[in-house]
C-alpha positions in Angstrom: -25.4 -15.8 -32.3 -27.4 -18.7 -33.7 -24.5 -21.1 -34.3 -20.8 -21.5 -33.9 -18.4 -24.5 -33.8 -18.0 -24.8 -30.0 -20.1 -23.2 -27.6 -18.6 -20.5 -25.1 -20.8 -22.3 -22.3 -23.2 -25.1 -22.3 -25.5 -24.8 -19.1 -28.2 -22.5 -17.9 -27.2 -18.8 -17.8 -28.3 -15.2 -17.7 -27.2 -12.9 -20.4 -26.9 -9.3 -19.3 -26.0 -6.4 -21.8 -22.8 -4.8 -21.6 -23.2 -2.3 -24.2 -26.3 -1.0 -25.9 -29.8 -1.6 -24.8 -29.2 -2.6 -21.1 -32.6 -3.7 -20.3 -32.3 -6.7 -22.9 -31.6 -9.2 -20.1 -31.9 -13.0 -21.5 -32.2 -16.3 -20.2 -30.7 -19.1 -21.8 -30.8 -22.9 -21.1 -28.8 -24.4 -24.1 -25.2 -24.1 -25.4 -24.4 -20.6 -26.6 -21.9 -18.4 -27.8 -22.3 -14.7 -26.6 -21.0 -11.7 -28.3 -18.4 -9.3 -26.5 -21.3 -6.8 -25.7 -23.0 -9.3 -23.2 -22.0 -10.8 -19.9 -22.8 -14.3 -19.2 -23.5 -15.8 -15.8 -22.1 -19.2 -14.2 -24.7 -20.5 -11.6 -23.0 -21.8 -8.5 -26.0 -23.3 -7.1 -28.8 -25.3 -8.8 -32.2 -23.8 -9.1 -31.1 -20.3 -9.3 -30.8 -19.1 -12.8 -34.6 -18.4 -13.3 -34.6 -16.5 -10.1 -31.2 -14.5 -11.2 -33.0 -13.8 -14.5 -36.3 -12.5 -12.9 -34.2 -10.4 -10.5 -32.0 -8.8 -12.9 -34.9 -8.2 -15.5 -36.7 -6.3 -12.7 -34.1 -3.8 -12.3 -33.9 -0.8 -14.5 -30.3 -1.4 -15.7 -30.7 1.4 -18.3 -30.8 3.7 -15.2 -27.5 2.6 -14.2 -25.9 3.5 -17.2 -22.0 4.2 -17.0 -21.4 5.2 -20.7 -21.7 8.4 -22.3 -22.2 8.0 -25.9 -23.2 4.4 -25.8 -25.1 2.9 -22.8 -22.8 0.7 -20.7 -22.8 -1.7 -18.0 -19.7 -2.5 -15.8 -19.1 -5.5 -13.6 -18.6 -3.2 -10.6 -22.2 -2.0 -11.0 -23.5 -5.4 -11.2 -21.6 -6.6 -8.4 -22.8 -3.8 -6.1 -26.6 -4.8 -6.5 -27.8 -6.0 -3.3 -30.1 -9.1 -3.3 -31.5 -11.1 -0.5 -30.6 -14.8 -1.1 -33.6 -17.2 -0.6 -33.2 -20.2 1.1 -32.6 -23.5 -1.1 -36.1 -24.6 -0.4 -37.4 -21.1 -1.7 -35.1 -21.7 -4.9 -36.5 -25.1 -5.4 -40.4 -23.9 -5.0 -39.7 -20.9 -7.3 -38.1 -23.6 -9.9 -40.9 -25.9 -9.5 -43.4 -23.0 -10.2 -41.9 -21.4 -13.4 -40.2 -24.4 -14.9 -43.8 -25.6 -16.7 -43.9 -22.1 -17.9 -40.6 -22.0 -19.4 -41.1 -25.4 -20.9 -44.4 -24.0 -22.7 -42.4 -21.0 -24.0 -39.7 -23.3 -25.7 -42.4 -25.5 -26.9 -44.1 -22.5 -28.5 -40.8 -21.3 -29.8 -40.3 -24.7 -31.7 -43.7 -24.8 -33.0 -43.4 -21.1 -34.2 -40.1 -21.8 -36.0 -41.8 -24.9 -37.6 -44.9 -22.7 -38.9 -42.8 -20.0 -40.1 -40.7 -22.6 -42.2 -44.1 -24.2 -43.3 -45.1 -20.5 -44.5 -41.8 -19.9 -46.1 -42.2 -23.1 -48.2 -45.8 -22.8 -49.1 -46.2 -18.9 -49.7 -43.9 -18.9 -53.1 -45.9 -22.0 -54.4 -49.1 -20.1 -53.5 -47.8 -16.8 -55.1 -46.5 -18.5 -58.1 -49.7 -20.7 -58.5 -47.9 -23.9 -58.0 -50.6 -24.8 -55.4 -54.1 -23.8 -56.1 -56.5 -23.4 -53.2 -59.4 -21.7 -55.1 -61.4 -24.8 -54.4 -60.9 -25.1 -50.9 -63.6 -23.9 -48.6 -63.0 -23.0 -45.0 
């Protein structure tokens, strides 16, 4: 969901599908509200959310489907996943390594949204003839 009056959670989290496309795991780092077909996570330690995201994303959650008609995930299945927990130092090193990439992805998303808005503003004006670009040489 893009907007609600009050967010469900405001910190870094990993969203894991409960129903539907089970491999559609998402990382979020802004206040959000989730639909009832997604689990969200609360990190107990610093510098672990991105690691958890990559760990879960690497799993083939669709193969762990517990549903019959609609693909489904349960907390029992998620809680049964075995994970070797790295040291705090390893988490910090991982966080230091991937944070610049996540920052660049966020900046790309912001720029993409601005460009889409610009396109949506200019295209109707170009189509209607309100803006004439016939004299522009590229």
